[in-house]
C-alpha positions as CSV (number, residue, x, y, z in Angstrom):
1,X,24.2,-16.3,-9.2
2,X,25.0,-17.4,-12.7
3,X,24.4,-21.1,-12.3
4,X,22.3,-22.6,-15.2
5,X,20.7,-25.3,-13.0
6,X,17.5,-23.4,-11.9
7,X,16.6,-22.3,-15.5
8,X,17.7,-25.4,-17.4
9,X,15.0,-27.5,-19.1
10,X,13.8,-30.4,-17.0
11,X,12.4,-32.6,-19.8
12,X,13.1,-31.3,-23.3
13,X,14.8,-32.2,-26.5
14,X,16.5,-29.7,-28.7
15,X,14.4,-28.9,-31.8
16,X,16.5,-28.6,-35.0
17,X,17.1,-25.0,-35.9
18,X,15.6,-25.5,-39.4
19,X,12.3,-26.5,-37.8
20,X,12.2,-23.5,-35.6
21,X,13.2,-21.3,-38.6
22,X,10.3,-22.6,-40.6
23,X,7.8,-21.4,-38.0
24,X,9.7,-18.1,-37.8
25,X,9.3,-17.6,-41.5
26,X,5.5,-18.0,-41.2
27,X,5.6,-15.4,-38.5
28,X,7.7,-13.0,-40.6
29,X,5.3,-13.2,-43.5
30,X,2.3,-12.6,-41.2
31,X,4.0,-9.5,-39.8
32,X,4.3,-8.0,-43.2
33,X,0.6,-8.4,-44.2
34,X,-0.2,-4.8,-43.4
35,X,1.9,-1.8,-44.6
36,X,2.4,1.3,-42.3
37,X,0.8,3.4,-45.1
38,X,-2.3,1.3,-45.5
39,X,-5.6,3.0,-44.4
40,X,-6.4,-0.1,-42.4
41,X,-7.4,0.0,-38.7
42,X,-8.8,-2.1,-35.9
43,X,-12.3,-1.0,-37.0
44,X,-11.7,-2.3,-40.5
45,X,-10.6,-5.7,-39.0
46,X,-13.8,-5.8,-36.8
47,X,-16.0,-4.9,-39.7
48,X,-14.4,-7.4,-42.1
49,X,-14.6,-10.3,-39.6
50,X,-18.2,-9.3,-38.8
51,X,-19.1,-9.8,-42.4
52,X,-17.0,-13.0,-42.7
53,X,-18.2,-14.7,-39.4
54,X,-21.5,-12.9,-38.8
55,X,-23.2,-15.6,-36.8
56,X,-20.2,-17.0,-35.0
57,X,-19.8,-16.2,-31.3
58,X,-17.1,-13.7,-30.5
59,X,-17.8,-13.0,-26.8
60,X,-19.1,-15.6,-24.3
61,X,-19.8,-14.0,-20.9
62,X,-21.9,-14.9,-17.9
63,X,-24.4,-17.0,-20.0
64,X,-24.5,-14.4,-22.7
65,X,-23.2,-15.0,-26.3
66,X,-22.5,-12.0,-28.6
67,X,-21.9,-12.9,-32.2
68,X,-19.5,-11.1,-34.5
69,X,-22.3,-9.2,-36.4
70,X,-24.0,-8.3,-33.2
71,X,-20.9,-7.0,-31.6
72,X,-20.2,-4.8,-34.7
73,X,-23.7,-3.5,-34.6
74,X,-23.5,-2.6,-30.9
75,X,-20.1,-0.9,-31.5
76,X,-21.6,1.1,-34.4
77,X,-24.5,2.3,-32.1
78,X,-22.0,3.3,-29.4
79,X,-19.8,5.0,-32.0
80,X,-22.8,7.1,-33.2
81,X,-23.5,8.1,-29.6
82,X,-19.9,9.1,-29.0
83,X,-19.9,11.1,-32.2
84,X,-23.1,12.8,-31.1
85,X,-21.3,13.8,-27.9
86,X,-18.5,15.4,-29.9
87,X,-15.8,12.7,-30.2
88,X,-13.8,13.3,-33.4
89,X,-11.0,11.3,-35.2
90,X,-7.7,11.7,-33.4
91,X,-9.3,12.4,-30.0
92,X,-8.5,10.2,-27.0
93,X,-11.2,8.7,-24.9
94,X,-10.2,7.0,-21.6
95,X,-12.0,3.8,-20.6
96,X,-12.5,2.5,-17.1
97,X,-14.6,-0.7,-17.4
98,X,-14.0,-4.2,-15.9
99,X,-14.0,-7.3,-18.1
100,X,-17.4,-7.4,-19.6
101,X,-18.8,-7.2,-23.2
102,X,-19.2,-3.4,-23.0
103,X,-15.4,-3.1,-22.8
104,X,-15.1,-4.5,-26.3
105,X,-18.1,-2.6,-27.6
106,X,-16.8,0.7,-26.4
107,X,-13.2,0.1,-27.4
108,X,-14.3,-0.9,-31.0
109,X,-16.7,2.0,-31.1
110,X,-13.9,4.5,-30.4
111,X,-11.8,2.8,-33.1
112,X,-14.7,3.2,-35.6
113,X,-14.5,7.0,-35.1
114,X,-10.8,7.0,-35.7
115,X,-10.2,8.0,-32.1
116,X,-7.8,6.6,-29.6
117,X,-8.7,4.5,-26.5
118,X,-6.8,4.9,-23.3
119,X,-7.3,1.9,-20.9
120,X,-7.4,2.9,-17.3
121,X,-6.6,0.6,-14.4
122,X,-9.9,-0.1,-12.8
123,X,-8.3,-0.3,-9.3
124,X,-6.6,3.1,-9.1
125,X,-8.0,6.3,-7.6
126,X,-6.7,9.6,-6.2
127,X,-3.4,10.9,-7.5
128,X,-2.7,7.8,-9.6
129,X,-6.1,8.2,-11.4
130,X,-5.6,11.9,-11.9
131,X,-2.1,11.3,-13.4
132,X,-3.4,8.6,-15.7
133,X,-6.2,10.8,-17.2
134,X,-3.9,13.8,-17.6
135,X,-1.1,11.8,-19.2
136,X,-3.4,10.5,-21.9
137,X,-4.8,14.0,-22.7
138,X,-8.2,12.4,-22.8
139,X,-11.1,14.5,-24.1
140,X,-13.6,12.4,-22.0
141,X,-13.7,9.3,-19.8
142,X,-16.2,6.5,-20.0
143,X,-16.8,5.0,-16.5
144,X,-18.4,1.7,-15.9
145,X,-20.8,1.7,-13.0
146,X,-18.5,-0.8,-11.2
147,X,-15.7,1.8,-11.2
148,X,-17.6,4.9,-10.2
149,X,-16.5,4.7,-6.6
150,X,-12.9,5.4,-7.5
151,X,-13.9,8.4,-9.5
152,X,-16.2,9.8,-6.8
153,X,-13.4,9.3,-4.2
154,X,-10.9,11.2,-6.3
155,X,-11.2,14.9,-5.3
156,X,-9.3,16.6,-8.2
157,X,-10.4,15.0,-11.4
158,X,-9.4,16.9,-14.6
159,X,-12.2,19.1,-15.9
160,X,-13.5,16.9,-18.8
161,X,-16.7,15.0,-19.4
162,X,-17.2,11.7,-17.4
163,X,-19.8,9.5,-19.0
164,X,-21.6,6.8,-17.1
165,X,-22.0,3.3,-18.5
166,X,-24.6,1.2,-16.6
167,X,-23.8,-2.3,-15.4
168,X,-26.2,-4.2,-17.7
169,X,-25.4,-7.5,-16.2
170,X,-26.7,-6.6,-12.7
171,X,-30.4,-6.2,-11.9
172,X,-29.7,-3.5,-9.4
173,X,-27.2,-0.9,-10.7
174,X,-25.5,1.3,-8.1
175,X,-26.9,4.7,-7.4
176,X,-25.6,7.1,-10.0
177,X,-23.5,9.9,-8.7
178,X,-23.9,13.5,-9.8
179,X,-20.3,13.6,-10.8
180,X,-20.9,11.0,-13.5
181,X,-23.0,12.3,-16.4
182,X,-25.8,10.2,-17.9
183,X,-25.2,11.9,-21.3
184,X,-23.8,8.7,-22.9
185,X,-26.8,6.7,-21.7
186,X,-29.1,9.3,-23.2
187,X,-27.1,9.5,-26.5
188,X,-27.3,5.7,-26.9
189,X,-31.1,5.8,-26.7
190,X,-31.2,8.0,-29.8
191,X,-28.1,6.9,-31.8
192,X,-28.9,4.9,-35.0
193,X,-25.4,3.7,-35.9
194,X,-25.8,4.5,-39.6
195,X,-22.9,6.9,-39.9
196,X,-20.4,6.5,-42.6
197,X,-17.6,5.4,-40.3
198,X,-15.1,4.7,-43.1
199,X,-15.5,8.3,-44.3
200,X,-14.8,9.5,-40.8
201,X,-11.6,7.4,-40.6
202,X,-10.4,8.6,-44.0
203,X,-6.7,9.3,-43.8
204,X,-6.0,7.3,-40.7
205,X,-3.2,4.9,-41.4
206,X,-2.2,1.6,-39.8
207,X,0.8,3.3,-38.2
208,X,-1.3,5.8,-36.4
209,X,-2.0,5.4,-32.6
210,X,-5.0,3.3,-31.6
211,X,-4.4,2.4,-28.0
212,X,-2.7,3.8,-24.9
213,X,-1.9,1.0,-22.4
214,X,-0.3,1.7,-19.1
215,X,2.8,-0.2,-17.9
216,X,2.1,-2.2,-14.8
217,X,3.8,0.2,-12.5
218,X,5.8,-2.0,-10.1
219,X,7.8,1.2,-9.4
220,X,6.6,4.8,-9.6
221,X,3.6,6.0,-11.6
222,X,2.7,4.0,-14.7
223,X,3.4,5.3,-18.2
224,X,1.0,5.1,-21.1
225,X,2.6,3.2,-23.9
226,X,1.4,3.9,-27.5
227,X,0.0,1.0,-29.5
228,X,-0.6,1.7,-33.2
229,X,-3.3,-0.1,-35.3
230,X,-0.4,-1.8,-37.1
231,X,1.3,-3.2,-34.1
232,X,-1.9,-4.5,-32.5
233,X,-3.1,-6.1,-35.7
234,X,0.3,-7.5,-36.5
235,X,0.4,-9.2,-33.1
236,X,-2.8,-11.0,-33.9
237,X,-1.7,-12.0,-37.4
238,X,1.6,-13.3,-36.1
239,X,0.1,-15.3,-33.2
240,X,-2.7,-16.7,-35.5
241,X,-0.1,-18.5,-37.6
242,X,2.1,-19.3,-34.5
243,X,-0.6,-21.3,-32.6
244,X,-2.4,-22.2,-35.8
245,X,-5.6,-20.6,-34.6
246,X,-8.9,-21.4,-36.3
247,X,-12.5,-20.1,-36.1
248,X,-13.5,-23.1,-34.0
249,X,-10.9,-22.2,-31.3
250,X,-12.2,-20.9,-28.0
251,X,-9.9,-18.5,-26.0
252,X,-10.1,-18.0,-22.3
253,X,-9.6,-14.4,-21.0
254,X,-9.4,-13.9,-17.2
255,X,-6.7,-11.3,-17.0
256,X,-7.8,-7.6,-16.9
257,X,-8.4,-6.2,-20.4
258,X,-6.9,-2.8,-19.5
259,X,-3.5,-4.6,-19.4
260,X,-1.5,-5.3,-22.5
261,X,-1.5,-9.1,-22.3
262,X,-5.3,-9.6,-22.5
263,X,-6.0,-6.6,-24.7
264,X,-3.4,-7.5,-27.3
265,X,-2.4,-11.2,-27.3
266,X,-5.8,-12.8,-26.7
267,X,-8.1,-10.3,-28.4
268,X,-6.0,-9.7,-31.5
269,X,-5.3,-13.4,-32.1
270,X,-9.0,-14.4,-31.6
271,X,-10.2,-11.6,-33.9
272,X,-7.6,-12.5,-36.6
273,X,-8.8,-16.1,-36.5
274,X,-12.5,-15.5,-36.2
275,X,-12.5,-17.4,-33.0
276,X,-14.4,-17.0,-29.7
277,X,-13.4,-15.5,-26.4
278,X,-14.8,-16.8,-23.1
279,X,-14.6,-13.6,-21.0
280,X,-14.4,-13.7,-17.2
281,X,-14.8,-10.7,-15.0
282,X,-11.9,-11.7,-12.7
283,X,-9.6,-14.7,-12.4
284,X,-11.0,-17.4,-10.1
285,X,-9.1,-20.5,-9.0
286,X,-12.3,-22.3,-8.0
287,X,-14.2,-21.5,-11.3
288,X,-11.3,-21.8,-13.7
289,X,-11.5,-25.5,-14.7
290,X,-15.3,-25.6,-14.5
291,X,-15.5,-22.9,-17.1
292,X,-12.6,-24.2,-19.3
293,X,-14.3,-27.6,-19.5
294,X,-17.9,-26.3,-19.9
295,X,-17.0,-24.0,-22.8
296,X,-14.5,-26.4,-24.4
297,X,-11.7,-23.8,-24.2
298,X,-8.8,-24.6,-26.5
299,X,-6.4,-21.7,-25.9
300,X,-5.4,-20.3,-22.6
301,X,-3.6,-17.1,-22.0
302,X,-1.5,-17.3,-18.8
303,X,1.0,-15.6,-16.6
304,X,3.1,-17.7,-14.3
305,X,1.4,-16.8,-11.1
306,X,-2.0,-18.0,-12.4
307,X,-0.5,-21.4,-13.3
308,X,1.0,-21.6,-9.8
309,X,-2.3,-20.8,-8.1
310,X,-4.1,-23.5,-10.1
311,X,-1.6,-26.2,-9.1
312,X,-2.3,-25.6,-5.5
313,X,-6.0,-26.6,-6.0
314,X,-7.0,-30.3,-6.2
315,X,-8.4,-30.7,-9.7
316,X,-9.0,-34.1,-11.5
317,X,-9.4,-32.6,-14.9
318,X,-6.8,-34.5,-17.0
319,X,-8.6,-35.8,-20.0
320,X,-11.7,-33.7,-19.4
321,X,-10.6,-30.4,-20.9
322,X,-9.9,-29.4,-24.5
323,X,-6.9,-27.2,-24.0
324,X,-4.4,-27.6,-26.8
325,X,-2.3,-24.4,-26.4
326,X,-1.2,-21.9,-23.8
327,X,0.4,-18.5,-24.5
328,X,1.9,-16.2,-22.0
329,X,5.0,-15.5,-19.8
330,X,6.5,-16.2,-16.4
331,X,6.4,-20.0,-16.2
332,X,9.3,-21.4,-14.1
333,X,10.7,-24.7,-15.3
334,X,9.3,-26.5,-12.3
335,X,5.8,-25.1,-12.6
336,X,5.9,-25.7,-16.3
337,X,6.7,-29.4,-15.8
338,X,4.2,-29.8,-13.0
339,X,1.5,-28.3,-15.2
340,X,2.1,-30.8,-18.0
341,X,2.3,-33.7,-15.5
342,X,-1.0,-32.6,-13.9
343,X,-3.1,-31.6,-16.9
344,X,-1.5,-33.4,-19.9
345,X,0.6,-32.4,-22.8
346,X,-0.2,-29.3,-24.8
347,X,1.8,-26.6,-26.7
348,X,3.2,-23.9,-24.4
349,X,4.2,-20.7,-26.1
350,X,6.2,-19.0,-23.4
351,X,7.4,-15.6,-24.5
352,X,9.3,-12.5,-23.5
353,X,8.5,-8.8,-24.2
354,X,6.6,-5.9,-22.7
355,X,3.8,-3.5,-23.5
356,X,6.1,-0.9,-25.1
357,X,8.6,-3.3,-26.6
358,X,9.7,-3.1,-30.2
359,X,11.0,-6.7,-30.1
360,X,10.1,-10.0,-28.5
361,X,11.0,-13.6,-28.1
362,X,8.8,-16.7,-28.2
363,X,9.4,-20.3,-27.5
364,X,8.0,-22.2,-30.5
365,X,9.4,-25.6,-29.5
366,X,7.9,-26.5,-26.1
367,X,11.4,-26.4,-24.7
368,X,10.8,-26.2,-21.0
369,X,12.2,-23.2,-19.2
370,X,13.0,-21.1,-22.3
371,X,11.3,-17.9,-23.2
372,X,12.4,-18.0,-26.8
373,X,14.9,-18.9,-29.4
374,X,16.9,-17.0,-32.0
375,X,17.7,-19.3,-34.9
376,X,19.1,-16.6,-37.1
377,X,20.6,-13.3,-35.8
378,X,20.2,-11.7,-39.2
379,X,16.4,-12.0,-39.1
380,X,15.7,-10.3,-35.8
381,X,16.2,-6.8,-34.3
382,X,16.7,-8.5,-30.8
383,X,20.2,-8.3,-29.3
384,X,21.7,-9.2,-25.9
385,X,24.3,-6.7,-24.5
386,X,26.9,-7.5,-21.9
387,X,26.0,-5.8,-18.6
388,X,28.1,-5.2,-15.5
389,X,25.6,-5.7,-12.7
390,X,28.1,-4.5,-10.0
391,X,28.6,-1.2,-11.8
392,X,25.1,-1.1,-13.2
393,X,26.3,-0.3,-16.7
394,X,26.9,-1.9,-20.1
395,X,30.3,-3.3,-20.9
396,X,32.0,-1.3,-23.6
397,X,34.9,-2.1,-25.8
398,X,38.0,0.0,-26.5
399,X,36.0,2.1,-29.0
400,X,33.2,2.8,-26.6
401,X,30.7,0.5,-28.2
402,X,28.6,-2.2,-26.5
403,X,29.6,-5.9,-26.6
404,X,27.3,-8.8,-27.5
405,X,26.9,-11.6,-25.0
406,X,28.2,-15.1,-25.7
407,X,26.3,-18.2,-24.7
408,X,26.0,-18.4,-20.9
409,X,26.7,-14.7,-20.3
410,X,24.0,-12.5,-18.8
411,X,23.1,-9.3,-20.5
412,X,20.4,-6.7,-21.2
413,X,17.8,-7.5,-23.9
414,X,17.5,-4.7,-26.4
415,X,15.8,-4.1,-29.7
416,X,17.2,-2.2,-32.7
417,X,14.8,0.7,-33.5
418,X,13.8,0.5,-37.2
419,X,13.5,4.0,-38.7
420,X,12.5,3.0,-42.3
421,X,9.0,4.5,-42.9
422,X,8.1,1.6,-45.2
423,X,8.7,-1.0,-42.5
424,X,6.1,-1.5,-39.8
425,X,7.9,-3.9,-37.4
426,X,10.7,-2.9,-35.1
427,X,9.6,0.6,-34.4
428,X,9.7,2.0,-30.9
429,X,6.3,3.7,-30.6
430,X,7.0,5.3,-27.2
431,X,4.8,6.8,-24.6
432,X,2.0,9.4,-24.5
433,X,4.6,11.7,-22.8
434,X,7.4,12.1,-25.3
435,X,9.8,13.1,-22.5
436,X,9.7,9.5,-21.3
437,X,10.9,8.1,-24.6
438,X,14.6,9.0,-24.4
439,X,14.9,7.2,-21.1
440,X,14.3,3.9,-22.9
441,X,16.6,4.5,-25.8
442,X,20.3,3.5,-26.0
443,X,22.3,5.4,-28.6
444,X,25.6,4.7,-30.3
445,X,25.4,1.0,-29.3
446,X,27.4,-0.7,-32.1
447,X,28.0,2.3,-34.5
448,X,27.6,6.0,-34.2
449,X,24.0,7.0,-34.7
450,X,22.2,3.7,-34.1
451,X,19.5,3.4,-31.5
452,X,18.1,0.5,-29.5
453,X,15.1,0.2,-27.2
454,X,16.3,-0.7,-23.6
455,X,14.2,-3.4,-21.9
456,X,15.8,-3.3,-18.4
457,X,15.6,-7.1,-18.4
458,X,18.6,-9.4,-18.0
459,X,18.6,-12.6,-20.0
460,X,21.0,-15.3,-21.0
461,X,21.1,-18.0,-23.8
462,X,22.6,-21.4,-24.3
463,X,24.5,-23.1,-27.1
464,X,21.3,-23.9,-28.9
465,X,20.2,-20.3,-28.7
466,X,17.4,-20.8,-26.3
467,X,16.9,-17.8,-24.1
468,X,16.1,-17.6,-20.3
469,X,14.9,-14.7,-18.3
470,X,17.2,-13.9,-15.4
471,X,16.0,-10.8,-13.6
472,X,15.2,-7.1,-13.9
473,X,18.2,-4.7,-13.8
474,X,18.3,-3.5,-10.3
475,X,16.7,-6.7,-8.9
476,X,19.9,-8.7,-9.4
477,X,22.2,-7.7,-6.5
478,X,25.8,-8.4,-5.4
479,X,26.7,-10.1,-2.1
480,X,30.0,-11.5,-1.0
481,X,31.5,-10.6,-4.4
482,X,29.0,-12.7,-6.2
483,X,26.0,-11.7,-8.4
484,X,22.6,-13.0,-7.1
485,X,19.6,-13.3,-9.3
486,X,16.4,-12.7,-7.2
487,X,14.4,-14.7,-9.8
488,X,16.6,-17.7,-9.6
489,X,16.7,-17.8,-5.8
490,X,12.9,-17.4,-5.7
491,X,12.5,-20.3,-8.1
492,X,14.7,-22.5,-5.9
493,X,12.9,-21.6,-2.7
494,X,9.4,-21.9,-4.1
495,X,9.2,-25.8,-3.7
496,X,9.9,-25.6,0.1
497,X,7.0,-27.4,1.8
498,X,4.2,-25.1,2.7
499,X,5.3,-22.1,0.7
500,X,2.6,-20.2,-1.2
501,X,4.8,-17.5,-2.7
502,X,8.4,-16.2,-2.4
503,X,9.6,-12.7,-3.3
504,X,13.4,-12.2,-3.1
505,X,15.2,-8.9,-3.0
506,X,18.4,-7.3,-1.8
507,X,18.6,-5.0,1.3
508,X,21.4,-2.7,2.3
509,X,23.4,-3.7,5.4
510,X,25.4,-0.9,7.0
511,X,29.2,-1.4,6.7
512,X,28.8,-4.2,4.2
513,X,29.4,-4.1,0.5
514,X,26.5,-4.9,-1.8
515,X,23.1,-6.1,-0.6
516,X,22.1,-9.1,1.6
517,X,19.4,-11.4,0.4
518,X,16.0,-11.2,2.0
519,X,13.0,-13.4,1.2
520,X,9.4,-12.3,1.7
521,X,7.5,-15.5,2.2
522,X,3.7,-16.2,2.1
523,X,2.9,-19.6,3.6
524,X,-0.1,-21.7,2.6
525,X,-3.1,-21.4,4.9
526,X,-2.5,-23.4,8.1
527,X,1.2,-24.0,7.3
528,X,3.7,-22.7,9.9
529,X,7.1,-21.5,9.0
530,X,9.8,-24.0,10.2
531,X,13.0,-22.0,10.6
532,X,15.1,-25.2,11.2
533,X,13.8,-27.0,8.1
534,X,14.1,-23.8,6.0
535,X,17.7,-23.5,7.1
536,X,18.5,-27.0,6.0
537,X,16.7,-26.5,2.7
538,X,18.6,-23.3,2.0
539,X,22.0,-24.9,2.9
540,X,21.3,-27.8,0.6
541,X,19.9,-25.9,-2.4
542,X,21.7,-22.6,-2.6
543,X,25.4,-21.5,-2.7
544,X,26.5,-19.6,0.4
545,X,26.3,-16.1,-1.1
546,X,22.7,-16.6,-2.4
547,X,21.2,-17.8,0.9
548,X,18.8,-15.2,2.2
549,X,20.1,-13.5,5.4
550,X,16.7,-12.4,6.4
551,X,13.1,-13.7,6.0
552,X,9.9,-11.7,6.3
553,X,6.6,-13.6,6.7
554,X,3.5,-12.0,5.2
555,X,-0.1,-13.1,5.1
556,X,-0.4,-12.0,1.5
557,X,1.9,-10.8,-1.3
558,X,2.1,-7.2,-2.5
559,X,1.3,-7.5,-6.2
560,X,0.1,-5.4,-9.0
561,X,-3.3,-6.1,-10.5
562,X,-1.6,-8.2,-13.1
563,X,0.1,-10.4,-10.5
564,X,3.6,-8.8,-10.7
565,X,5.4,-8.7,-7.4
566,X,6.3,-5.3,-5.9
567,X,9.7,-5.0,-4.2
568,X,10.4,-1.3,-3.7
569,X,8.5,-0.9,-0.4
570,X,9.9,-4.1,0.9
571,X,13.4,-2.9,0.2
572,X,12.8,0.4,1.8
573,X,11.5,-1.3,5.0
574,X,14.3,-3.8,5.0
575,X,14.8,-5.8,8.2
576,X,13.6,-3.0,10.4
577,X,11.0,-4.4,12.8
578,X,9.4,-0.9,13.3
579,X,8.9,-0.4,9.5
580,X,7.7,-3.9,8.4
581,X,5.7,-4.9,11.5
582,X,5.5,-8.5,10.3
583,X,7.4,-11.6,11.6
584,X,11.1,-11.3,10.8
585,X,13.7,-14.0,11.0
586,X,17.5,-14.0,10.6
587,X,19.8,-16.8,9.4
588,X,21.9,-18.0,12.3
589,X,24.6,-20.5,11.5
590,X,25.3,-21.0,15.2
591,X,21.7,-22.1,15.7
592,X,21.5,-23.9,12.3
593,X,18.2,-22.3,11.7
594,X,16.3,-19.1,10.9
595,X,15.5,-17.6,14.3
596,X,13.1,-14.8,15.2
597,X,14.7,-11.4,14.7
598,X,16.4,-9.9,17.7
599,X,18.7,-6.9,17.6
600,X,21.1,-8.5,20.1
601,X,21.4,-11.5,17.9
602,X,21.9,-9.2,14.9
603,X,24.8,-7.6,16.7
604,X,26.3,-11.0,17.7
605,X,26.3,-12.0,14.0
606,X,28.2,-8.9,13.1
607,X,25.4,-6.9,11.5
608,X,24.1,-3.4,12.4
609,X,20.5,-2.3,12.5
610,X,18.8,-1.4,9.2
611,X,19.1,2.2,8.2
612,X,16.2,3.4,6.0
613,X,17.2,5.2,2.8
614,X,14.7,7.4,1.0
């Protein structure tokens, strides 16, 4: 489905390219502040800002305020304890702590020692947890009390130290298990924090690894992406000038810190500006506006699903909050416009990128629906390559090289991999497992010997060079000789009355080419699914080839911990009633409605039963 209608701006005026370019110039200069060869790290940034903004609040959490100087002092004490336990520069320490001040203190402490922090998903256990620890080559794991159950439940943990970190915010900490050592707790009681940390970090450069952040893992086991000090600090420096952040700004962080969005975008930008972060343990629809208003939050980090959740709740907050800017990804045009209509005008910095990306896009113009703009192709390593969805391959010219997309054409977003050792931006830093790197690199793209990072994302752009996310490669499917974008179909179906969430995917139908559309729908509480009304809506709003053939009703969506929809299991279960065991419907033109699934009806419509494929 290549129609522009579902992604086009609802209310927006084209911003002159020169105006966009001016902001891009500021971003470019900010990106060059630090050289790859500088011995400048996250710890140096923390120590500098602690001296500059000693008495300003950095973390606001559950009635507790931690100032910059206090945070730095706590991190120094933690670093001394870790050093006492044997952590050396270059070691990797894994961290499993939920959103609380100790997360920052421990992370910054590890950085003070010149060591590397690996963020572990606080929800995983068993094989996934074992894989995560092994793949980071961690020398030790620091486990928050709130996460100890997952570790106790995992039978075959790697044979390394596991240090217990009490839950200081709870009066009654859980019973400590024998498998979690109290060594860190004991070391903290004797550590003084007066080590010469700069001497310990001597020789560590900005281009050296600082973080390992796992990809969200919508398919397969997650991979640990490498984040250098330079890339993390550069992110904050660039976003500081982008949103014009100041020390009196207050950021709101409710996404998990173990994920790239919160750990990089919010933290690096707030730290670069000397601003404050209101930290919330977990996202809460009911508490969101109360906290945003009470703490006079000015900058919100979002993902599209959070904004959608908040729109479903009655909230008379227009004029009461102090929000001036939002930065994130995943806003559909409709939700974007509804947000502004409900809560007032503010700057929305919608972007595109990923944890391991060596390039990105950002919408600097409040141009509704777009995830970015490229005013000058000569000043970015980002490119859009023509992609044949049906053959699942890039389009090549007569010389075997890739072809650039023209406006309106859909292609894969890629980033030229910069090899110059004197340039910090544009490098592909890869994964903790080097074997995974080559899978994400395209070679001989435009000339022999060049290399591009492959995003796996399909985008398109318009005549004004605004870009729009289309789908993930593999999610777009072909039916009735037409390409169907799952994202576009989902965005069109989302406004159907009573719908809470829609997840669209293609399923194999025996003896039919391509894949038929299937919609997994979660209805709002108390709202029934009306097959007749849904049929009419689909017939009115979608072309014939994009109309879902099957509908599956679920009580809740299958999502990652960062609100990304999973599709693999849904595709494997297809429209087989034995596999999905949830209400199924099939589109019947004879009945002019979506009727409950029945194998006899399926046969009457000319389709065969679903055949699972491993």
